[in-house]
N, C-alpha and C positions, 0 to 999 in steps of 0.2 A: 504494500500500500504506500503510495507516494505521500510524503510529508506535505501537509497543506502550508502554503506560504502565508506568513503573517501579513495582514492587511493594515494599512495606515490610513487614517482619516485626515484629510487636509481641506484647505479652502483655496479655491482659485479666485484671486482678487484682481478685478480689472482696473488698470490704470490707463493713462494716455499712451497708446502705442506699445504696451507691454502688459502681461498678466503675471502676477506673482503667485507662487505656490507656498502657502504658509501652513504650519501645523495647527490643528485645532486647539492645541493646548495653550497657545498664547493669545488666542482671540477671545475677547470678552463680550463684545457687543458691536453691532453695526448701528451707527447713528445716521439718521436722515434729516433733511431739512434744517440743518444747523449751519451757523457761520461763526468762525473763530473771532474772538476779540483780539485785535492785533497788539503786538508789543512795540514799544518805541525802539528804533535803531537796531532792528534785528535783520538777519540775512533774509533774502527772498524766500528761501525754503522753509523758514520758521514762520508759519502762517499766523501764529498767535496761540491762544489757548481756548479750550472748550470746557465749560463747566460740566462735570460728570460726577455724580454721587458725592457732592460737597467737596470736590477736588477740582483744581484748575490743571488740566492736562495740556502739555505742549502739543501743538498740531504741526505735522510735518508734511511737506509736499515732496514725495519720494523722487518724482521725475526731475524736479529742480535741484534737490540736494544731490542727486546722483549724476548731475550734469548730462542727462540723456539728450542727445542732439536733436531728437525729433520733437522736443517740447520747448517752445519759446517762453511761455509764461504759465504760471499755475492758474488754473481756472477754479472758480468756486462751484464745485459740483453739488455741494450740500451733503455728500456721502462721506462718512468717516468711519474708521475702524479703530475701536479701542483695543489696545494691545498691552499685554503684560511684559515688563522688562525681564530680560534674562540675566543681565550683568549688574546693573546699577539699581538693584531693588530698593535699597534704602533711600537713595536720592531721587530716583525717577522710577517709582514702582509701576507706573502706567504712562502710556503716551498714545497719541492719536495719529493715524495715518490717513491722509486724504486719498480717497479712491474715486474712480470714475463711474461706478455703477454697483449693482448688487452682486456680491460674491456668491459663488455656489460651492457646495460641498462635493468632495470627491473621495472615494475609497480606492486605494491602489496598492499594489504590491510590486516587488522587484521585477516581476515578469511584465508588468504593464507600463514600465518606463524605459526610455532609451535616451541616449545623448542626441543633441541636435548637431548634425553635421554642419561644419562651417559656422558655428555659433559666433556671433559678433558681440562680444561682451566688452562694452566700452565704459563701464561704470564701476567704481569701487564699491558700489552698493549691491552689485549683482555678482554672485559666486559662479553661477553656471546657468545654462539653459537646458531644459530637458523636454522631451515629448512624453506627456503622461496621458494615457487613455486617448491618444490622438490629438491632444491639444498642446501647443507650444507654451511653456511657462518658464519663468525665471525664478531661480532660487535666490532670495535676497540674503545679503550679508547682514544679519541681525546685529552682530557685534559692531560693524561699521556704522549702522544706523544709530545705535545707542551711543557710540563714541562721538558722533557729530552733535547729538543732542546734549551730551555732557559738555561739549566745547562751548555751548551757549547757556550752561546751567545758571550763571549769574543773571542772565536776562529774565528767566522765568521763575526765579526764586523770590523776586521782589514784585511789588505792585508796579511794574514797568509797562503800563498799557497806554495806548494812544487815546 
């Protein structure tokens, strides 16, 4: 009897020009029809903060932060993903990622993924591109995302809003 392969549950998250594959374990909630309150003197990728469960969470535009060439400006889609931090839990336990639409769940195993031939990975925020269940997705570099958020920690730890 063949050993059954372990299935992994993830979320395919649409952005402008790219989709991310994220593990379910770090996704807390999808927010819709919201707009961040901007910070003063922040980089373009730091959109501001969103109020969530009595917390002010920094909101990030992945495409802008990752210097993805097919995106000129961040757009206000009104869709955001609340995520758990994996590295800086005490300082930034949660953050928000701007997304372009409603994510969808996917169950996959090793047999249902393959590398994308001639993948053009031009962002420090993307580790790799894979084909999962026939859909091209990018694996984000969660460590790098959290590091750039930490680089702006002083901006969002104070009442530094416009």
